[in-house]
Each structure stands twice: as C-alpha cells, then as structure tokens.
ROLUMGU-523559 format. One record per residue: z, x, y of N, C-alpha, C, O, CB in turn; residue in one letter. Coordinates in pm, whole numbers, padded with zeros to 5 digits, always signed. Glycine has a CB too. Layout:
N
ZXYZXYZXYZXYZXYA/...
END
This chain:
114
+02062+00665-02705+01945+00689-02630+01856+00564-02618+01786+00547-02518+01870+00800-02690M/+01859+00478-02718+01777+00362-02713+01818+00263-02602+01732+00206-02536+01779+00295-02845T/+01947+00242-02583+02000+00156-02481+01963+00208-02345+01935+00128-02255+02150+00144-02493A/+01960+00338-02325+01932+00404-02196+01784+00384-02174+01743+00350-02063+01973+00559-02194L/+01702+00404-02277+01560+00384-02266+01525+00245-02226+01439+00229-02139+01495+00416-02392Y/+01589+00139-02286+01566+00009-02255+01604-00018-02108+01532-00086-02035+01638-00076-02350K/+01723+00038-02066+01760+00013-01931+01660+00078-01832+01628+00018-01730+01900+00065-01907Q/+01609+00202-01863+01512+00267-01783+01381+00180-01772+01325+00162-01664+01483+00406-01842T/+01338+00130-01883+01220+00040-01884+01243-00080-01797+01154-00116-01720+01186-00006-02026M/+01358-00145-01803+01390-00260-01723+01392-00220-01574+01341-00294-01490+01525-00319-01767S/+01452-00102-01541+01455-00063-01405+01311-00035-01355+01273-00074-01245+01546+00059-01389F/+01235+00030-01438+01100+00060-01394+01019-00067-01373+00943-00073-01276+01031+00150-01494S/+01032-00169-01459+00964-00291-01450+01005-00355-01314+00920-00404-01240+00997-00382-01572R/+01133-00352-01284+01180-00415-01157+01119-00345-01030+01082-00407-00931+01337-00410-01151S/+01115-00216-01044+01058-00135-00930+00906-00160-00928+00848-00158-00820+01091+00024-00945L/+00841-00182-01035+00699-00220-01033+00676-00355-00966+00580-00369-00890+00644-00224-01174G/+00762-00456-00992+00747-00578-00927+00773-00568-00777+00701-00629-00698+00834-00675-00989I/+00870-00495-00739+00901-00468-00594+00780-00399-00530+00744-00435-00418+01033-00377-00577A/+00717-00303-00595+00597-00236-00551+00485-00337-00522+00421-00333-00417+00551-00134-00656N/+00464-00428-00619+00361-00528-00600+00389-00618-00482+00296-00659-00413+00344-00610-00723G/+00518-00652-00456+00557-00737-00346+00528-00665-00211+00479-00725-00115+00707-00775-00358L/+00560-00540-00211+00535-00461-00083+00385-00449-00059+00340-00466+00054+00601-00316-00090V/+00309-00420-00161+00165-00419-00142+00112-00549-00090+00030-00552+00002+00098-00386-00269I/+00159-00662-00151+00117-00790-00104+00157-00819+00041+00077-00877+00114+00172-00893-00192G/+00272-00783+00082+00317-00797+00215+00229-00716+00314+00198-00765+00423+00461-00753+00222A/+00190-00595+00275+00102-00513+00360-00032-00574+00378-00088-00576+00488+00087-00377+00304G/-00088-00625+00265-00224-00686+00271-00215-00818+00353-00309-00854+00424-00282-00715+00122L/-00095-00889+00341-00086-01008+00426-00090-00972+00576-00151-01042+00657+00043-01086+00394Y/-00022-00858+00611-00020-00817+00748-00155-00783+00798-00189-00819+00910+00069-00704+00765G/-00237-00712+00717-00373-00684+00750-00460-00811+00778-00531-00823+00878-00432-00603+00639N/-00448-00904+00679-00516-01033+00689-00474-01111+00811-00559-01164+00881-00490-01115+00566T/-00345-01119+00839-00299-01194+00955-00344-01129+01086-00366-01200+01185-00147-01206+00953A/-00359-01001+01091-00407-00930+01203-00553-00965+01233-00592-00985+01348-00390-00783+01181D/-00635-00971+01122-00775-01002+01141-00797-01149+01182-00881-01181+01266-00850-00972+01013V/-00718-01234+01120-00728-01382+01162-00680-01403+01307-00741-01481+01379-00641-01475+01064V/-00576-01337+01350-00527-01356+01488-00635-01306+01583-00665-01375+01681-00389-01280+01513N/-00695-01188+01558-00792-01133+01653-00917-01221+01652-00970-01257+01758-00827-00983+01618I/-00963-01256+01533-01089-01333+01522-01074-01467+01578-01169-01519+01636-01134-01344+01381C/-00958-01529+01563-00937-01669+01620-00934-01664+01772-00976-01761+01835-00801-01732+01568N/-00885-01550+01836-00878-01544+01978-01012-01492+02039-01044-01528+02152-00761-01453+02019S/-01089-01412+01969-01213-01359+02033-01339-01417+01975-01447-01391+02028-01220-01209+02019S/-01330-01496+01869-01449-01549+01799-01490-01472+01668-01487-01349+01661-01566-01546+01897G/-01522-01542+01578-01544-01478+01442-01669-01395+01437-01681-01311+01348-01552-01584+01331W/-01763-01414+01525-01887-01329+01525-01888-01235+01639-01994-01183+01673-02014-01414+01530F/-01776-01210+01700-01769-01117+01810-01748-00972+01759-01696-00952+01649-01655-01157+01903D/-01786-00881+01831-01773-00739+01797-01628-00699+01774-01599-00621+01684-01832-00653+01906E/-01538-00751+01855-01398-00719+01836-01346-00767+01700-01267-00699+01636-01314-00779+01948T/-01391-00883+01659-01346-00932+01532-01403-00849+01414-01338-00828+01312-01385-01078+01518C/-01526-00803+01436-01589-00719+01332-01522-00581+01323-01507-00524+01215-01740-00701+01361N/-01482-00529+01438-01411-00403+01441-01278-00413+01379-01237-00326+01303-01397-00355+01578R/-01209-00520+01409-01082-00543+01347-01089-00559+01192-01004-00510+01118-01021-00665+01409S/-01195-00632+01147-01220-00653+01008-01239-00516+00935-01179-00492+00830-01345-00744+00992L/-01323-00429+00993-01343-00303+00931-01223-00225+00926-01188-00171+00821-01444-00230+00996V/-01155-00215+01038-01031-00134+01048-00928-00178+00950-00871-00095+00880-00973-00139+01187N/-00901-00309+00943-00794-00360+00848-00838-00358+00706-00754-00339+00618-00753-00501+00882N/-00967-00378+00677-01008-00365+00535-00988-00222+00482-00937-00200+00372-01156-00404+00519V/-01030-00128+00566-01017+00013+00519-00871+00051+00521-00826+00117+00428-01101+00114+00608V/-00796+00014+00617-00656+00046+00613-00582-00022+00497-00493+00039+00438-00594+00010+00742S/-00616-00143+00465-00558-00211+00354-00597-00148+00222-00513-00142+00132-00598-00354+00356G/-00719-00100+00205-00765-00032+00086-00690+00101+00071-00658+00138-00043-00918-00008+00093A/-00660+00173+00174-00586+00297+00161-00447+00267+00122-00394+00337+00036-00589+00377+00288V/-00380+00164+00180-00247+00119+00140-00246+00070-00006-00155+00104-00081-00199+00008+00233N/-00341-00004-00043-00350-00055-00184-00359+00058-00280-00286+00062-00379-00470-00147-00203L/-00450+00153-00253-00471+00267-00342-00340+00346-00361-00303+00384-00472-00583+00359-00286G/-00271+00370-00243-00148+00445-00249-00040+00368-00326+00032+00423-00409-00100+00479-00108T/-00031+00240-00296+00064+00161-00369+00042+00158-00516+00138+00167-00593+00063+00025-00319G/-00083+00147-00559-00113+00150-00703-00079+00288-00765-00035+00294-00880-00262+00117-00727I/-00098+00394-00693-00060+00524-00749+00092+00530-00758+00143+00586-00855-00116+00642-00663R/+00165+00477-00664+00306+00482-00671+00352+00396-00788+00450+00429-00854+00368+00437-00539I/+00285+00287-00813+00319+00200-00927+00292+00265-01059+00367+00246-01155+00242+00071-00919G/+00182+00344-01065+00157+00419-01188+00269+00524-01208+00315+00541-01321+00017+00489-01182I/+00312+00588-01111+00421+00685-01130+00547+00610-01165+00630+00666-01236+00443+00773-01004A/+00566+00490-01119+00688+00408-01153+00679+00378-01305+00779+00385-01377+00695+00267-01065L/+00560+00345-01352+00543+00314-01496+00571+00433-01584+00608+00418-01701+00402+00263-01525A/+00552+00555-01526+00570+00671-01611+00711+00721-01614+00738+00826-01673+00482+00778-01568A/+00802+00650-01552+00945+00695-01554+00996+00707-01701+01048+00814-01735+01038+00591-01473I/+00985+00614-01782+01037+00625-01914+00968+00733-01997+01034+00793-02081+01025+00495-01979P/+00842+00759-01979+00768+00855-02050+00808+00996-02012+00816+01083-02099+00625+00832-02028V/+00831+01022-01887+00865+01155-01833+01009+01184-01838+01052+01289-01792+00819+01169-01694T/+01089+01092-01894+01232+01120-01900+01304+01111-01767+01415+01164-01755+01253+01254-01956G/+01245+01046-01667+01303+01032-01538+01248+01130-01435+01284+01121-01318+01447+01048-01548G/+01162+01223-01475+01106+01330-01387+01030+01265-01277+01038+01306-01162+01013+01428-01465L/+00956+01159-01313+00870+01091-01214+00956+01017-01106+00901+00977-01003+00774+00989-01286S/+01088+00998-01125+01167+00934-01026+01165+01023-00900+01148+00973-00789+01310+00909-01078I/+01182+01146-00917+01179+01239-00802+01038+01234-00727+01028+01236-00605+01209+01387-00854A/+00936+01228-00812+00799+01220-00749+00783+01088-00681+00732+01088-00569+00685+01237-00856L/+00823+00978-00736+00816+00847-00675+00903+00847-00548+00857+00801-00444+00861+00737-00777V/+01025+00897-00553+01112+00898-00441+01049+00978-00322+01048+00933-00207+01248+00957-00482A/+00998+01094-00356+00934+01178-00253+00809+01109-00202+00793+01095-00081+00899+01318-00310G/+00723+01066-00287+00604+00992-00241+00623+00877-00158+00554+00857-00058+00531+00950-00347G/+00728+00789-00204+00760+00672-00134+00814+00709+00005+00771+00653+00106+00859+00588-00213T/+00906+00800+00009+00960+00842+00133+00852+00885+00229+00847+00839+00343+01058+00951+00112L/+00763+00977+00182+00650+01032+00266+00566+00916+00316+00536+00908+00435+00558+01134+00184F/+00525+00823+00223+00438+00714+00266+00510+00610+00351+00448+00542+00433+00376+00648+00146W/+00638+00598+00332+00713+00506+00418+00722+00565+00562+00709+00491+00659+00856+00480+00358G/+00743+00692+00573+00751+00750+00702+00618+00764+00772+00609+00737+00892+00814+00880+00693L/+00511+00806+00700+00379+00839+00764+00264+00760+00718+00153+00777+00768+00345+00978+00742Y/+00285+00671+00620+00177+00594+00565+00105+00509+00660-00018+00507+00663+00223+00513+00462G/+00185+00434+00745+00124+00345+00844+00035+00423+00938-00077+00379+00962+00231+00269+00923G/+00077+00534+00993-00004+00616+01079-00133+00661+01014-00243+00651+01070+00073+00735+01124E/-00114+00715+00887-00233+00766+00818-00332+00660+00789-00451+00681+00813-00197+00834+00691I/-00292+00542+00737-00387+00439+00707-00448+00384+00834-00567+00354+00833-00323+00329+00626S/-00379+00370+00938-00434+00328+01071-00537+00422+01120-00640+00377+01169-00326+00318+01175D/-00514+00561+01110-00610+00653+01155-00737+00655+01068-00847+00678+01119-00548+00786+01160K/-00722+00632+00936-00839+00619+00851-00918+00496+00887-01040+00500+00896-00799+00615+00704V/-00847+00383+00908-00915+00262+00955-00984+00284+01082-01100+00245+01094-00821+00149+00970G/-00922+00347+01183-00993+00368+01311-01113+00457+01293-01219+00432+01351-00900+00427+01415M/-01097+00562+01213-01215+00648+01187-01333+00573+01125-01447+00595+01165-01176+00762+01094F/-01307+00486+01028-01417+00411+00970-01477+00310+01076-01598+00285+01078-01366+00335+00841A/-01391+00255+01160-01433+00173+01266-01533+00244+01357-01638+00190+01392-01316+00128+01342E/-01495+00371+01394-01574+00446+01488-01709+00493+01420-01813+00502+01486-01491+00569+01541K/-01702+00519+01295-01822+00559+01223-01926+00448+01205-02047+00470+01210-01784+00611+01089V/-01869+00324+01183-01960+00205+01168-02005+00154+01307-02120+00112+01323-01887+00087+01089I/-01917+00157+01404-01956+00098+01536-01981+00209+01634-02014+00183+01750-01844+00002+01592F/
END
C-alpha cells in the first residue's frame, strides 16, 4: 500500500502542477485581451475600462474555480481516490461550460459598474 500511496501522491502533485499551468494560461489570456483592447482604444478610454473590469472578474472566477479543483486534487491521497471522480466531473463541467460562465459573470459585473 505504501508504494501505491507514493505513486498517488506523485500523480496528484503532477496534476497540481498542470492545474497551475492552466490557471496561468487563462490569466495570461485575460491580460492579453485587456492589453490588446487598451492599446487599440487608449488606456483611459471607457472601452479599455470595460474590458479591464470584465477580464478581471472573469479571471477571478476562473482562478477561484482552478484553486478549488487544485484543492480537490490535493485530497486524492487522503480520500483514497474518491476525489478523482469529483475532480474529473468538475473539470469536465468547467472545461465545457466554464468559459461561458466566467464570461457571463464578467459581463454582468461590467454592466453593473458601467
């Protein structure tokens, strides 16, 4: 059982690193979107400010969800592998619908502020 536990810990650590890379790539996408819009419209323009609010809120939603998935990944050895099903289901759901959900939350925040 000890060898299996060590292998599970190693696998969990690798998935955690991958989770961090995906979060970083998503935040890079949000930052690149803001920079592109603000460079083309001007940094003090309302379009830039709207994009900034939209992408910061969207990025925060994605970051929070990614951290929660990472916490579930860290719990794999403790739960005896039960959280693998939870992580797989949550990751599948967020992979399919997460972009739309975070974009809608970002647009809602943009509408509330502007």
